[in-house]
N, C-alpha and C positions, 0 to 999 in steps of 0.2 A: 504494500500500500504506500504509494508515494506521497499522499497528503497527510498521513498520520505522523506525528512527532512525539517524542517522549513526553509523557504527562497528559496526552490527549485522552478524553473520556469517550469511549465508543460503546454503542449497543450493537452486538453481533447476534445474528440469528443464523444458525447453521448446524452442522453435525460435529460431534466430538469423535476424533479418530485417534487411535493409538498406533505408533510405529515402533517396532522393535528391531534393533540392529546391534551388531557387535562392533565395538570401537576397534579400528584396525591397529591402533598404537598400544592400547592397554589390554585388549582382549576381553574387556568387560562388556556384558550384555546391557544395553541401555534401552530405556523406554521413554518415548516422548509422546505427550498428549497435545493435540492441535485442534483448533476450531477450523473446520473445512467449510468454506463459503462457496457454494456453487449456485446453479440456477435455482430460482425461487427462494433465495436467501437474501437477507438484508444487512447492510452496514449503515448505521446512523451516527453521525458525528454529533455528540452532545456538547462538547467544548474543545477548544484548542489547548494544546499543552502549555502555551505561554500565557494564557489568561489566568490571572490571580484573583478571581472573583468568587463570590459565594456559589455553592452548587446550585444548578438550575433544576427546576422540576420539569422533566421531559414529558412531552405529550406524544405518547406512542400508541397508535391505534392498530387494531387488528392483530394483536399478539396472540399466537396460538401455542398451546402446550400439548 
């Protein structure tokens, strides 16, 4: 994501995926959990990372669980 900067507050709607791999240097099996954002998923920017303001009350409609 080229518009996200450290400290940005995002709302992500997607799938959690786990990746398992062996570190080639240490030989330790590592597990990584990622949010996968594909078709029919959303990313909403709630605030920029450089903003030092009070938290905003987001208006998110159509959230499905």
